[in-house]
DSSP file (Angstrom, degrees, kcal/mol; ACC not computed):
  #  RESIDUE AA STRUCTURE BP1 BP2  ACC     N-H-->O    O-->H-N    N-H-->O    O-->H-N    TCO  KAPPA ALPHA  PHI   PSI    X-CA   Y-CA   Z-CA
    1    1 A X              0   0    0      0, 0.0     2,-0.1     0, 0.0     0, 0.0   0.000 360.0 360.0 360.0 142.8  200.5   48.4  180.5
    2    2 A X     >  -     0   0    0      1,-0.1     4,-1.8     4,-0.0     5,-0.1  -0.355 360.0-105.2 -86.4 173.3  197.2   50.2  180.3
    3    3 A X  H  > S+     0   0    0      2,-0.2     4,-2.3     1,-0.2     5,-0.2   0.876 120.9  51.6 -64.9 -40.7  193.8   48.9  181.2
    4    4 A X  H  > S+     0   0    0      1,-0.2     4,-2.6     2,-0.2     5,-0.2   0.899 108.8  51.3 -66.2 -40.4  192.8   48.4  177.5
    5    5 A X  H  > S+     0   0    0      1,-0.2     4,-2.4     2,-0.2    -1,-0.2   0.900 110.7  49.1 -60.4 -40.2  196.0   46.5  176.8
    6    6 A X  H  X S+     0   0    0     -4,-1.8     4,-2.4     2,-0.2    -2,-0.2   0.918 112.3  47.2 -65.8 -44.4  195.3   44.2  179.8
    7    7 A X  H  X S+     0   0    0     -4,-2.3     4,-2.7     2,-0.2     5,-0.2   0.923 113.1  48.9 -64.4 -44.0  191.7   43.6  178.6
    8    8 A X  H  X S+     0   0    0     -4,-2.6     4,-2.4     1,-0.2    -1,-0.2   0.925 112.2  48.3 -62.8 -44.0  192.8   42.9  175.1
    9    9 A X  H  X S+     0   0    0     -4,-2.4     4,-2.1    -5,-0.2    -1,-0.2   0.898 112.2  48.8 -64.7 -40.0  195.5   40.5  176.2
   10   10 A X  H  X S+     0   0    0     -4,-2.4     4,-2.5     2,-0.2    -2,-0.2   0.914 112.5  47.7 -66.7 -44.2  193.1   38.7  178.5
   11   11 A X  H  X S+     0   0    0     -4,-2.7     4,-2.1     1,-0.2    -2,-0.2   0.893 112.4  49.7 -65.4 -38.6  190.4   38.3  175.8
   12   12 A X  H  X S+     0   0    0     -4,-2.4     4,-2.3    -5,-0.2    -1,-0.2   0.896 111.6  49.1 -64.8 -38.8  193.1   37.1  173.3
   13   13 A X  H  X S+     0   0    0     -4,-2.1     4,-2.4     2,-0.2     6,-0.3   0.922 111.2  49.1 -68.2 -43.5  194.3   34.5  175.9
   14   14 A X  H  X>S+     0   0    0     -4,-2.5     4,-1.5     1,-0.2     5,-1.3   0.899 113.0  47.5 -63.3 -39.8  190.7   33.3  176.5
   15   15 A X  H  <5S+     0   0    0     -4,-2.1    -1,-0.2     1,-0.2    -2,-0.2   0.911 113.7  47.2 -68.6 -40.5  190.1   32.9  172.8
   16   16 A X  H  <5S+     0   0    0     -4,-2.3    -2,-0.2     1,-0.2    -1,-0.2   0.861 118.8  39.3 -69.6 -36.0  193.3   31.1  172.2
   17   17 A X  H  <5S-     0   0    0     -4,-2.4    -1,-0.2    -5,-0.2    -2,-0.2   0.587 106.0-123.4 -92.5 -10.7  192.9   28.7  175.1
   18   18 A X  T  <5S+     0   0    0     -4,-1.5    -3,-0.2    -5,-0.2     4,-0.2   0.728  73.9 126.0  78.7  21.4  189.2   28.2  174.6
   19   19 A X      < +     0   0    0     -5,-1.3    -4,-0.2    -6,-0.3    -5,-0.1   0.263  40.7 114.1 -95.5  10.5  188.3   29.3  178.2
   20   20 A X  S    S-     0   0    0     -6,-0.8     2,-1.5     1,-0.1    -9,-0.0  -0.157  87.0 -92.5 -71.9 175.2  185.8   31.9  176.9
   21   21 A X  S    S+     0   0    0      0, 0.0     2,-0.3     0, 0.0    -1,-0.1  -0.430  73.5 143.9 -89.5  58.5  182.1   31.6  177.5
   22   22 A X        -     0   0    0     -2,-1.5     3,-0.1    -4,-0.2     2,-0.1  -0.722  42.3-134.0-100.9 150.6  181.3   29.8  174.3
   23   23 A X        -     0   0    0     -2,-0.3    -1,-0.1     1,-0.2     5,-0.1  -0.175  49.2 -56.2 -86.8-172.8  178.7   27.0  173.9
   24   24 A X    >>  -     0   0    0      1,-0.1     3,-0.9    -2,-0.1     4,-0.5  -0.239  52.3-113.5 -62.6 154.3  179.1   23.7  172.2
   25   25 A X  G >4 S+     0   0    0      1,-0.3     3,-1.6     2,-0.2     4,-0.4   0.887 114.5  60.4 -60.3 -39.8  180.3   23.9  168.5
   26   26 A X  G >4 S+     0   0    0      1,-0.3     3,-1.0     2,-0.2     4,-0.4   0.773  94.0  65.7 -63.5 -24.9  177.0   22.4  167.3
   27   27 A X  G X4 S+     0   0    0     -3,-0.9     3,-0.5     1,-0.2     4,-0.5   0.725  89.9  65.0 -68.2 -21.6  175.1   25.4  168.8
   28   28 A X  G << S+     0   0    0     -3,-1.6     4,-0.3    -4,-0.5    -1,-0.2   0.756 100.5  51.3 -72.8 -21.9  176.8   27.7  166.4
   29   29 A X  G <> S+     0   0    0     -3,-1.0     4,-2.2    -4,-0.4    -1,-0.2   0.558  84.8  88.0 -91.6  -8.4  175.0   26.0  163.5
   30   30 A X  H <> S+     0   0    0     -3,-0.5     4,-2.5    -4,-0.4     5,-0.2   0.896  86.3  51.3 -58.2 -45.3  171.5   26.3  165.0
   31   31 A X  H  > S+     0   0    0     -4,-0.5     4,-2.5    -3,-0.2    -1,-0.2   0.885 110.3  50.4 -61.0 -36.5  170.8   29.8  163.5
   32   32 A X  H  > S+     0   0    0     -4,-0.3     4,-2.3     2,-0.2    -1,-0.2   0.910 111.2  47.7 -68.1 -40.0  171.8   28.5  160.1
   33   33 A X  H  X S+     0   0    0     -4,-2.2     4,-2.4     2,-0.2    -2,-0.2   0.925 111.8  50.6 -61.5 -44.2  169.5   25.5  160.3
   34   34 A X  H  X S+     0   0    0     -4,-2.5     4,-1.9     1,-0.2    -2,-0.2   0.901 110.7  48.4 -62.9 -43.0  166.7   27.7  161.5
   35   35 A X  H  X S+     0   0    0     -4,-2.5     4,-2.4     2,-0.2    -1,-0.2   0.875 110.0  52.4 -64.7 -37.7  167.2   30.2  158.6
   36   36 A X  H  X S+     0   0    0     -4,-2.3     4,-2.5     2,-0.2    -2,-0.2   0.919 109.5  49.7 -64.8 -41.6  167.3   27.3  156.1
   37   37 A X  H  X S+     0   0    0     -4,-2.4     4,-2.4     2,-0.2     5,-0.2   0.900 111.2  48.9 -63.9 -39.3  164.0   25.9  157.5
   38   38 A X  H  X S+     0   0    0     -4,-1.9     4,-2.5     2,-0.2     5,-0.3   0.931 112.2  48.0 -65.0 -43.9  162.4   29.3  157.2
   39   39 A X  H  X>S+     0   0    0     -4,-2.4     4,-2.7     1,-0.2     5,-1.4   0.878 111.4  52.1 -64.6 -36.3  163.6   29.7  153.6
   40   40 A X  I  <>S+     0   0    0     -4,-2.5     5,-2.8     3,-0.2     6,-0.3   0.928 113.1  42.4 -63.5 -46.9  162.3   26.3  152.8
   41   41 A X  I  <5S+     0   0    0     -4,-2.4     5,-0.3    -5,-0.2    -2,-0.2   0.881 123.8  36.3 -70.0 -37.7  158.9   26.9  154.2
   42   42 A X  I  <5S+     0   0    0     -4,-2.5    -2,-0.2    -5,-0.2    -3,-0.2   0.868 134.1  11.8 -86.7 -37.3  158.6   30.4  152.7
   43   43 A X  I  X5S+     0   0    0     -4,-2.7     4,-1.3    -5,-0.3    -3,-0.2   0.871 123.9  40.3-110.1 -53.5  160.3   30.1  149.3
   44   44 A X  I  ><S+     0   0    0     -5,-1.4     4,-2.0     1,-0.2     5,-0.2   0.920 111.3  49.8 -75.1 -45.9  161.2   26.6  148.2
   45   45 A X  H  ><S+     0   0    0     -5,-2.8     4,-2.2     1,-0.2     5,-0.2   0.924 111.4  47.8 -64.8 -47.1  158.1   24.5  149.2
   46   46 A X  H  > S+     0   0    0     -5,-0.3     4,-2.3    -6,-0.3    -1,-0.2   0.888 111.6  51.8 -61.1 -36.1  155.5   26.9  147.6
   47   47 A X  H  X S+     0   0    0     -4,-1.3     4,-2.0     1,-0.2    -1,-0.2   0.898 109.6  49.2 -67.7 -38.0  157.6   27.0  144.4
   48   48 A X  H  X S+     0   0    0     -4,-2.0     4,-2.1     2,-0.2    -1,-0.2   0.879 111.0  50.4 -67.5 -37.0  157.7   23.2  144.2
   49   49 A X  H  X S+     0   0    0     -4,-2.2     4,-2.2     1,-0.2    -2,-0.2   0.912 110.2  49.0 -64.9 -42.3  153.9   23.0  144.8
   50   50 A X  H  X S+     0   0    0     -4,-2.3     4,-2.1     1,-0.2    -2,-0.2   0.876 110.6  51.5 -66.9 -37.6  153.3   25.5  142.0
   51   51 A X  H  X S+     0   0    0     -4,-2.0     4,-2.3     2,-0.2    -1,-0.2   0.895 109.6  49.8 -66.8 -40.9  155.6   23.5  139.6
   52   52 A X  H  X S+     0   0    0     -4,-2.1     4,-2.2     2,-0.2    -2,-0.2   0.922 110.7  49.3 -65.0 -42.5  153.7   20.3  140.4
   53   53 A X  H  X S+     0   0    0     -4,-2.2     4,-2.0     1,-0.2    -2,-0.2   0.890 111.1  50.0 -63.4 -38.6  150.3   22.0  139.7
   54   54 A X  H  X S+     0   0    0     -4,-2.1     4,-2.2     2,-0.2    -2,-0.2   0.901 109.6  50.3 -65.4 -42.3  151.7   23.3  136.4
   55   55 A X  H  X S+     0   0    0     -4,-2.3     4,-1.8     1,-0.2    -2,-0.2   0.897 110.5  50.7 -63.3 -39.6  153.0   19.9  135.3
   56   56 A X  H  X S+     0   0    0     -4,-2.2     4,-1.5     1,-0.2    -2,-0.2   0.889 108.6  52.3 -64.1 -38.7  149.5   18.4  136.2
   57   57 A X  H  < S+     0   0    0     -4,-2.0     4,-0.5     1,-0.2    -2,-0.2   0.921 109.7  48.5 -61.8 -44.1  147.9   21.1  134.1
   58   58 A X  H >< S+     0   0    0     -4,-2.2     3,-0.6     1,-0.2    -1,-0.2   0.837 109.1  52.6 -67.1 -32.8  150.1   20.3  131.1
   59   59 A X  H 3< S+     0   0    0     -4,-1.8    -1,-0.2     1,-0.2    -2,-0.2   0.803 109.9  48.9 -71.8 -28.6  149.4   16.6  131.4
   60   60 A X  T 3< S+     0   0    0     -4,-1.5    -1,-0.2    -3,-0.2    -2,-0.2   0.488  83.8 123.1 -89.4  -2.9  145.7   17.2  131.4
   61   61 A X    <   +     0   0    0     -3,-0.6     2,-0.3    -4,-0.5    -3,-0.0  -0.329  37.8 174.2 -60.5 134.7  145.9   19.5  128.3
   62   62 A X    >   -     0   0    0     -2,-0.0     3,-1.8    17,-0.0    15,-0.2  -0.935  38.9 -79.2-141.2 162.7  143.7   18.3  125.4
   63   63 A X  T 3  S+     0   0    0     -2,-0.3    15,-0.2     1,-0.3     3,-0.1  -0.409 114.7  32.5 -63.8 134.0  142.6   19.5  122.0
   64   64 A X  T 3  S+     0   0    0     13,-2.1    -1,-0.3     1,-0.4     2,-0.2   0.251  83.4 135.0  99.7  -9.7  139.8   22.0  122.2
   65   65 A X    <   -     0   0    0     -3,-1.8    12,-2.8    11,-0.1     2,-0.6  -0.489  55.0-131.8 -68.5 138.5  141.0   23.6  125.5
   66   66 A X  E     +AB  76 105A   0     39,-0.5    39,-3.2    10,-0.2     2,-0.3  -0.845  39.2 179.8 -91.5 122.2  141.0   27.4  125.6
   67   67 A X  E     -AB  75 104A   0      8,-3.2     8,-2.0    -2,-0.6     2,-0.4  -0.792  27.9-142.9-126.4 163.6  144.4   28.4  127.0
   68   68 A X  E     -AB  74 103A   0     35,-2.3    34,-2.5    -2,-0.3    35,-1.4  -0.962  19.8-147.1-121.4 143.4  146.4   31.4  127.9
   69   69 A X  E >   - B   0 101A   0      4,-2.1     3,-1.6    -2,-0.4    32,-0.2  -0.602  30.6-107.3-105.1 168.7  150.2   31.6  127.4
   70   70 A X  T 3  S+     0   0    0     30,-2.3    31,-0.1     1,-0.3    -1,-0.1   0.642 120.1  60.1 -71.0 -13.5  152.9   33.4  129.4
   71   71 A X  T 3  S-     0   0    0     29,-0.3    -1,-0.3     2,-0.1    30,-0.1   0.449 121.9-105.4 -89.1  -2.8  153.1   35.9  126.5
   72   72 A X  S <  S+     0   0    0     -3,-1.6     2,-0.4     1,-0.3    -2,-0.1   0.554  72.1 143.6  93.4   8.1  149.5   36.8  126.9
   73   73 A X        -     0   0    0     16,-0.0    -4,-2.1     2,-0.0     2,-0.5  -0.673  33.2-159.5 -84.8 133.4  148.2   35.0  123.9
   74   74 A X  E     +A   68   0A   0     -2,-0.4     2,-0.3    -6,-0.2    -6,-0.2  -0.958  29.9 132.6-113.4 133.5  144.7   33.4  124.2
   75   75 A X  E     -A   67   0A   0     -8,-2.0    -8,-3.2    -2,-0.5     2,-0.4  -0.934  51.8 -91.5-162.1-177.6  143.8   30.6  121.9
   76   76 A X  E     -AC  66  88A   0     12,-2.2    12,-2.6    -2,-0.3     2,-0.3  -0.909  40.2-114.3-112.3 133.1  142.4   27.1  121.4
   77   77 A X  E     + C   0  87A   0    -12,-2.8   -13,-2.1    -2,-0.4    10,-0.3  -0.494  39.6 165.3 -66.3 125.0  144.5   24.0  121.4
   78   78 A X  E     +     0   0A   0      8,-3.2     2,-0.3     1,-0.3     9,-0.2   0.476  63.6  19.5-117.4  -7.5  144.4   22.4  117.9
   79   79 A X  E     - C   0  86A   0      7,-1.5     7,-3.0   -17,-0.1     2,-0.4  -0.956  56.6-160.6-162.4 143.5  147.4   20.0  118.2
   80   80 A X  E     + C   0  85A   0     -2,-0.3     5,-0.2     5,-0.2     2,-0.2  -0.985  14.3 167.9-127.4 136.3  149.6   18.3  120.8
   81   81 A X        -     0   0    0      3,-2.7    -2,-0.0    -2,-0.4    17,-0.0  -0.618  56.6 -70.6-126.0-169.8  153.0   16.8  120.4
   82   82 A X  S    S-     0   0    0     -2,-0.2    -1,-0.0     1,-0.2     3,-0.0   0.960 122.7 -10.2 -52.6 -65.4  155.6   15.6  122.9
   83   83 A X  S    S+     0   0    0     -3,-0.0    15,-2.2    15,-0.0    16,-0.4   0.191 123.4  81.3-123.9  17.7  156.6   18.9  124.2
   84   84 A X  E     - D   0  97A   0     13,-0.3    -3,-2.7    14,-0.1     2,-0.4  -0.881  53.5-164.3-121.8 156.1  154.9   21.3  121.7
   85   85 A X  E     -CD  80  96A   0     11,-3.0    11,-2.6    -2,-0.3     2,-0.5  -0.999  10.3-146.9-138.3 138.0  151.4   22.5  121.4
   86   86 A X  E     -CD  79  95A   0     -7,-3.0    -8,-3.2    -2,-0.4    -7,-1.5  -0.915  21.4-176.8-105.1 128.3  149.7   24.2  118.5
   87   87 A X  E     -CD  77  94A   0      7,-2.9     7,-3.5    -2,-0.5     2,-0.5  -0.924  20.5-139.9-125.3 152.6  147.1   26.8  119.2
   88   88 A X  E     +CD  76  93A   0    -12,-2.6   -12,-2.2    -2,-0.4     2,-0.5  -0.953  19.4 179.6-111.8 122.6  144.8   28.8  117.0
   89   89 A X  E >   - D   0  92A   0      3,-2.9     3,-2.1    -2,-0.5     2,-0.3  -0.977  65.6 -47.5-125.7 114.4  144.3   32.5  118.0
   90   90 A X  T 3  S-     0   0    0     -2,-0.5   -15,-0.0     1,-0.3    -2,-0.0  -0.468 124.7 -22.4  57.6-120.1  141.9   34.4  115.7
   91   91 A X  T 3  S+     0   0    0     -2,-0.3     2,-0.4    -3,-0.1    -1,-0.3   0.198 120.9  94.6-101.8  15.8  143.2   33.5  112.1
   92   92 A X  E <   -D   89   0A   0     -3,-2.1    -3,-2.9     2,-0.0     2,-0.5  -0.902  58.7-153.5-116.6 133.0  146.7   32.5  113.2
   93   93 A X  E     -D   88   0A   0     -2,-0.4     2,-0.4    -5,-0.2    -5,-0.2  -0.919  20.0-170.4-103.6 126.1  148.0   29.1  114.1
   94   94 A X  E     -D   87   0A   0     -7,-3.5    -7,-2.9    -2,-0.5     2,-0.5  -0.921  14.1-155.0-119.4 143.4  150.9   29.2  116.5
   95   95 A X  E     +D   86   0A   0     -2,-0.4     2,-0.3    -9,-0.2    -9,-0.2  -0.975  29.7 152.9-117.0 128.5  153.3   26.4  117.6
   96   96 A X  E     -D   85   0A   0    -11,-2.6   -11,-3.0    -2,-0.5     2,-0.1  -0.892  47.5 -78.9-145.2 170.9  154.9   26.8  121.0
   97   97 A X  E >   -D   84   0A   0     -2,-0.3     3,-1.6   -13,-0.2   -13,-0.3  -0.463  37.5-124.0 -74.8 149.5  156.4   24.8  123.8
   98   98 A X  G >  S+     0   0    0    -15,-2.2     3,-2.2     1,-0.3    -1,-0.1   0.855 108.5  67.5 -62.9 -33.3  153.9   23.3  126.3
   99   99 A X  G 3  S+     0   0    0    -16,-0.4    -1,-0.3     1,-0.3   -15,-0.1   0.679  87.8  68.6 -62.9 -15.3  155.7   25.1  129.2
  100  100 A X  G <  S+     0   0    0     -3,-1.6   -30,-2.3   -31,-0.1     2,-0.5   0.649  76.9  96.5 -77.1 -14.8  154.5   28.4  127.7
  101  101 A X  E <   +B   69   0A   0     -3,-2.2   -32,-0.3    -4,-0.2     3,-0.1  -0.636  47.8 175.3 -78.2 124.7  150.9   27.5  128.6
  102  102 A X  E     -     0   0A   0    -34,-2.5     2,-0.3    -2,-0.5   -33,-0.2   0.765  58.7  -1.7-102.7 -30.7  150.1   29.1  132.0
  103  103 A X  E     -B   68   0A   0    -35,-1.4   -35,-2.3   -46,-0.0     2,-0.6  -0.997  56.2-123.7-158.5 155.2  146.4   28.3  132.4
  104  104 A X  E     -B   67   0A   0     -2,-0.3   -37,-0.3   -37,-0.2     2,-0.2  -0.907  36.7-142.7 -99.0 122.3  143.4   26.6  130.9
  105  105 A X  E     -B   66   0A   0    -39,-3.2   -39,-0.5    -2,-0.6     2,-0.3  -0.560  12.1-117.6 -87.4 148.9  140.6   29.1  130.6
  106  106 A X        -     0   0    0     -2,-0.2     2,-0.2   -41,-0.1    -1,-0.1  -0.636  30.8-115.4 -80.6 140.7  136.9   28.3  131.2
  107  107 A X     >  -     0   0    0     -2,-0.3     4,-1.1     1,-0.1     5,-0.1  -0.551  12.2-139.6 -74.3 142.1  134.6   28.7  128.3
  108  108 A X  H  > S+     0   0    0     -2,-0.2     4,-1.3     1,-0.2    -1,-0.1   0.858 102.1  56.0 -67.1 -36.3  131.9   31.4  128.8
  109  109 A X  H  > S+     0   0    0      1,-0.2     4,-0.9     2,-0.2    -1,-0.2   0.871 106.6  48.6 -67.1 -37.4  129.3   29.2  127.1
  110  110 A X  H  4 S+     0   0    0      1,-0.2    -1,-0.2     2,-0.2    -2,-0.2   0.799 109.9  51.5 -74.6 -27.3  129.9   26.2  129.5
  111  111 A X  H  < S+     0   0    0     -4,-1.1    -1,-0.2     1,-0.2    -2,-0.2   0.757 106.7  55.1 -79.3 -24.2  129.7   28.4  132.6
  112  112 A X  H  <        0   0    0     -4,-1.3    -1,-0.2     1,-0.2    -2,-0.2   0.731 360.0 360.0 -79.4 -22.8  126.3   30.0  131.5
  113  113 A X     <        0   0    0     -4,-0.9    -1,-0.2    -3,-0.0    -2,-0.1   0.495 360.0 360.0 -75.5 360.0  124.6   26.6  131.1
């Protein structure tokens, strides 16, 4: 037998018998838990916070608010239903889902006063 064969056989025997230099089984899961915590802090939690803020914005929506949609349309709310909103933009009245509203814009006239 060559030296490489001997080393391979010894390593295979240690792995099979469990006499290798391995830590406890639960220590193998520590990196996965650590990665999940990092993903939660960086990705999941900020997304949940943004969703809560958007839901609060939609609940506070009222007729007369100047809004912007995710399609880039700016208009004034003229009607509210359960999950729909009607907005007037220029001479056009549009009906869309409330979820399409991205922000409530401040009126220029109210900020100048």
